[in-house]
C-alpha positions as CSV (number, residue, x, y, z in Angstrom):
1,M,-24.4,-0.7,-23.3
2,Y,-23.3,-2.3,-20.0
3,L,-26.0,-1.2,-17.6
4,D,-27.2,-4.8,-17.0
5,D,-23.6,-5.7,-16.0
6,I,-23.3,-2.8,-13.6
7,N,-26.7,-3.6,-12.0
8,N,-25.7,-7.3,-11.7
9,C,-22.4,-6.4,-10.2
10,I,-23.9,-4.1,-7.6
11,E,-26.4,-6.8,-6.6
12,V,-23.5,-9.3,-6.0
13,L,-21.2,-6.7,-4.3
14,Q,-24.0,-5.7,-1.9
15,K,-24.3,-9.3,-0.8
16,G,-20.6,-9.6,-0.1
17,G,-19.9,-11.6,-3.3
18,L,-17.1,-11.6,-5.9
19,I,-17.2,-10.2,-9.4
20,L,-14.8,-10.8,-12.4
21,Y,-14.6,-7.5,-14.4
22,P,-12.5,-5.6,-16.9
23,T,-10.6,-2.6,-15.5
24,D,-8.4,0.1,-17.0
25,T,-5.6,-2.5,-16.9
26,V,-6.1,-6.3,-16.7
27,W,-9.3,-8.2,-15.8
28,G,-9.8,-8.2,-12.0
29,I,-11.5,-10.0,-9.2
30,G,-13.4,-7.5,-7.2
31,C,-15.5,-7.1,-4.1
32,D,-16.7,-4.4,-1.7
33,A,-13.4,-2.9,-0.3
34,T,-15.2,-2.1,2.9
35,N,-16.4,-5.7,3.6
36,E,-13.7,-7.7,5.4
37,M,-15.5,-11.1,4.7
38,A,-15.7,-10.3,1.0
39,V,-12.0,-9.4,0.9
40,A,-11.2,-12.7,2.7
41,K,-13.0,-14.6,-0.1
42,I,-10.7,-13.1,-2.7
43,Y,-7.6,-14.2,-0.7
44,Q,-9.1,-17.7,-0.5
45,L,-9.9,-17.9,-4.2
46,K,-6.5,-16.6,-5.3
47,Q,-4.8,-18.8,-2.7
48,R,-3.0,-15.7,-1.6
49,I,-1.5,-14.9,1.8
50,E,-3.1,-12.0,3.5
51,T,0.1,-10.1,3.9
52,K,0.3,-9.6,0.2
53,K,-2.2,-6.8,-0.2
54,M,-4.5,-5.9,-3.1
55,I,-5.4,-2.7,-5.0
56,V,-8.6,-0.7,-4.3
57,L,-10.3,1.2,-7.2
58,M,-11.9,4.5,-6.7
59,S,-13.6,6.7,-9.3
60,T,-12.6,10.2,-8.4
61,Q,-10.1,12.3,-6.5
62,K,-12.9,13.1,-4.1
63,D,-13.2,9.4,-3.2
64,V,-9.5,9.2,-2.4
65,M,-9.8,12.3,-0.2
66,K,-12.6,10.6,1.7
67,Y,-10.5,7.6,2.7
68,V,-6.9,8.9,3.0
69,D,-6.0,11.0,6.1
70,H,-3.5,13.9,5.7
71,L,-3.5,13.7,1.9
72,D,-0.8,15.6,-0.1
73,L,-3.0,17.0,-2.9
74,T,0.0,17.4,-5.2
75,I,-0.4,13.6,-5.9
76,F,-3.3,14.5,-8.2
77,D,-1.0,16.8,-10.3
78,Y,1.4,13.9,-10.6
79,L,-1.3,11.4,-11.6
80,E,-2.5,13.8,-14.3
81,S,1.0,14.0,-15.7
82,V,1.5,10.2,-16.3
83,T,0.1,8.2,-19.2
84,K,0.1,4.7,-17.8
85,P,-2.5,3.7,-15.2
86,T,-0.8,4.3,-11.8
87,T,-1.7,2.9,-8.4
88,V,-0.6,4.8,-5.4
89,I,0.2,3.4,-2.0
90,Y,-1.1,5.9,0.6
91,E,-0.3,6.0,4.3
92,G,-3.0,6.6,6.9
93,V,-6.2,5.1,5.3
94,N,-9.5,4.7,7.0
95,G,-12.9,3.3,6.3
96,L,-11.7,0.2,4.3
97,A,-11.7,-3.4,5.3
98,N,-8.9,-4.1,7.8
99,N,-7.6,-7.1,5.9
100,I,-6.8,-4.9,2.9
101,L,-4.7,-2.5,4.9
102,G,-0.9,-2.8,5.4
103,D,0.5,-2.9,8.9
104,D,1.0,0.9,8.7
105,S,-2.7,1.4,7.6
106,S,-1.5,2.0,4.1
107,V,-3.4,0.8,1.0
108,A,-2.8,0.8,-2.8
109,I,-5.5,3.0,-4.5
110,R,-6.0,3.7,-8.2
111,I,-8.4,6.2,-9.6
112,C,-9.6,4.2,-12.6
113,Q,-9.9,5.7,-16.0
114,D,-12.1,3.0,-17.5
115,E,-15.6,4.2,-18.0
116,F,-17.2,0.9,-17.0
117,C,-15.3,0.8,-13.7
118,K,-16.0,4.5,-13.0
119,Q,-19.7,4.0,-13.5
120,L,-19.7,0.8,-11.4
121,I,-18.0,2.5,-8.5
122,K,-20.1,5.6,-8.7
123,K,-23.3,3.6,-8.7
124,F,-22.1,1.2,-5.9
125,Q,-21.0,4.3,-3.9
126,R,-18.1,2.4,-2.3
127,P,-14.5,1.5,-3.5
128,I,-14.0,-1.9,-5.1
129,V,-11.1,-4.3,-4.7
130,S,-9.2,-5.0,-7.9
131,T,-6.7,-7.9,-8.0
132,S,-5.5,-9.7,-11.1
133,A,-7.7,-12.6,-12.2
134,N,-5.2,-15.4,-11.5
135,V,-4.3,-17.8,-8.8
136,S,-1.4,-16.4,-6.7
137,G,1.9,-17.2,-8.4
138,H,0.4,-17.8,-11.8
139,Q,0.8,-15.5,-14.8
140,T,-1.5,-12.5,-14.9
141,P,-3.9,-13.0,-17.8
142,S,-3.6,-10.3,-20.5
143,Y,-7.2,-10.7,-21.6
144,F,-10.4,-12.6,-20.7
145,S,-9.8,-15.8,-22.7
146,E,-6.6,-16.5,-20.6
147,I,-8.4,-16.5,-17.2
148,D,-8.2,-19.9,-15.5
149,N,-11.3,-21.9,-14.7
150,V,-10.6,-21.8,-11.0
151,I,-11.2,-18.1,-11.1
152,L,-14.1,-18.3,-13.6
153,Y,-16.0,-20.8,-11.3
154,G,-14.9,-19.1,-8.1
155,V,-16.7,-15.8,-8.6
156,D,-20.4,-14.9,-8.2
157,Y,-20.7,-12.8,-11.4
158,I,-18.7,-12.4,-14.6
159,V,-19.1,-9.2,-16.5
160,Q,-20.1,-9.7,-20.2
161,Y,-18.7,-6.4,-21.3
162,R,-15.2,-6.6,-23.1
163,R,-14.9,-10.3,-23.0
164,E,-14.1,-10.4,-26.7
165,D,-11.4,-7.7,-26.3
166,N,-8.1,-9.3,-27.3
167,V,-5.9,-6.3,-27.0
168,P,-3.3,-7.4,-24.4
169,K,-3.4,-5.4,-21.2
170,E,-0.7,-4.9,-18.6
171,S,-0.7,-4.2,-14.9
172,S,-0.5,-0.6,-13.5
173,S,2.6,1.1,-12.3
174,I,2.7,1.3,-8.5
175,I,4.3,4.0,-6.5
176,K,4.4,4.9,-2.8
177,W,3.5,8.5,-2.1
178,Y,4.9,9.7,1.2
179,N,3.2,12.6,3.0
180,N,6.3,14.8,2.4
181,G,5.8,14.4,-1.4
182,E,8.6,11.8,-1.8
183,I,7.9,9.1,-4.4
184,E,9.1,5.5,-4.3
185,V,8.6,3.5,-7.5
186,I,7.4,-0.1,-6.6
187,R,6.5,-1.3,-10.1
188,K,7.1,0.5,-13.4
């Protein structure tokens, strides 16, 4: 159904390019989360300052365990108990592009539930950046037809899958998970 899209995305991602793709929340601009130059391209396209960090999508708990040092595994129980897609800010992350990490080596990671994204990440074999498909400071588009031309013309590949989906989507919840199990809600 979307195999061509996945293959085209992987080709672009491997070359350090940008994709525009549907996620389990809103449409996102993505790149290889381990490629600092690709991440910089997203900041430039969004006209976003680098101190405002972006989300990284992973496909499984095992992926998170690969990139997060000293992981409190009870986070996975928490994530299974929530119904809304939830992004977690983890401390002590390694192996990702430096310009996506916070000053404390933290990063926002979401295990995506969307089948397209899961397959894309699994086949690419690396995490993918996901940031809303809008210029910084502008409204986040709820669906594909609301995406600004600046974004549409600024990426290297636009996924065909789900372009006609007009069910409004919303951003994920964001929490910070501390290594002692404490949770701080950043965005509901």
